[in-house]
C-alpha positions, -999 to +999 in steps of 0.1 A: +049+235-235+039+224-200+066+245-186+051+277-201+078+282-227+057+289-257+032+312-238+061+330-223+075+336-259+041+346-271+036+372-244+071+387-251+062+389-288+030+408-279+050+433-259+074+438-287+045+448-307+043+479-287+007+483-290+007+483-329-016+457-345+003+452-376+036+448-358+020+423-335+008+405-366+042+402-380+058+390-348+032+362-344+039+351-379+077+351-373+071+332-340+051+307-359+079+304-384+106+297-356+084+272-338+077+254-371+113+252-380+125+240-346+095+219-335+077+207-367+048+223-385+019+203-368+035+211-335+036+247-343+000+248-352-012+228-322+010+246-297+004+283-308-032+282-317-046+281-282-020+304-268-027+330-296-064+328-290-063+332-253-039+362-256-060+380-282-092+375-263-074+389-233-066+420-253-102+424-264-097+416-301-128+409-323-136+374-334-127+385-370-092+398-358-086+367-337-094+345-366-069+365-388-042+360-363-050+322-358-052+316-396-018+334-401-002+313-373-016+281-389-006+291-425+030+299-416+033+266-398+032+250-431+049+275-455+078+280-431+084+242-422+113+240-448+146+248-431+155+216-412+150+180-416+131+179-385+107+208-395+082+185-414+077+149-418+079+153-456+113+167-452+125+136-432+111+113-459+126+134-488+161+137-471+161+100-464+152+092-500+177+115-516+204+105-488+208+142-477+225+149-445+213+175-420+237+201-429+235+196-466+197+198-464+197+229-443+223+247-466+199+245-495+166+249-476+172+277-453+173+304-481+142+288-495+125+292-461+133+328-457+118+336-491+088+316-482+084+336-449+088+370-467+063+360-492+038+346-467+041+378-446+034+400-476+004+379-487-011+376-451-008+413-444-027+420-477-054+394-473-061+403-436-053+440-438-090+450-429-092+425-399-059+436-382-067+463-355-044+493-356-036+493-319-040+473-287-036+479-250-003+465-236-018+469-201-041+440-207-011+416-210+000+395-181+037+395-174+056+369-194+072+356-162+038+345-148+034+322-177+064+300-165+050+270-145+083+251-140+113+273-140+141+246-138+123+228-169+120+262-187+157+270-183+168+234-192+146+237-224+168+265-236+201+245-230+186+213-246+173+233-277+207+247-281+224+213-277+200+196-301+208+222-329+245+217-323+241+179-321+220+179-354+247+197-373+279+181-357+269+147-347+246+136-376+274+138-401+294+115-378+267+087-383+245+095-352+208+095-362+188+127-357+163+105-339+189+094-312+200+130-306+163+142-302+156+112-279+185+122-255+173+158-254+137+145-246+150+123-219+169+151-203+139+174-202+116+145-190+140+139-161+142+174-150+104+179-152+098+147-132+122+158-105+104+191-101+069+177-097+054+208-112+046+191-145+024+160-147+049+139-166+025+109-168+000+131-187+029+142-209+038+106-216+002+096-224-001+126-249+032+118-266 
């Protein structure tokens, strides 16, 4: 988050919306679903909410429209936190209780998660149909590249994310705990961030 990763992603999503409010709404929900799946539901809500609010205010959205987008991002953070064991604390407890491995759990819950995302999208579009603006001005958005505060950490984040997913599916069946795999990824990112000095790693540790 400190590297600007999530703000960069949100700005790209806003550009993909191509100035159409309903398309932007859909993409924000899908971004929330992706973040919830990979970084847990509470993390998705806490990370995306301030970014979405700042972006929508910059676009000149009304308070009602901003609230609709923020509520949608928060709602999808819960309904889409199903596909992976790491997506939700309840998933971790349930998988541990029933002795389910990472791959076994994902094979069952990914289809369920897709169904939940589709149903949530339909419901949110219907519920907030009057609040979603028909269009917005792309010129008011800053360039996504300007959101990146630490390029080495940003780039390393992509590599670590890919390695984590591979590790979860490949190493966990070999008896290596998910927590150990995640810890290694966190330590790599922390080391890169500390070396670059662009991110206050002490602040990150205190907030962990």
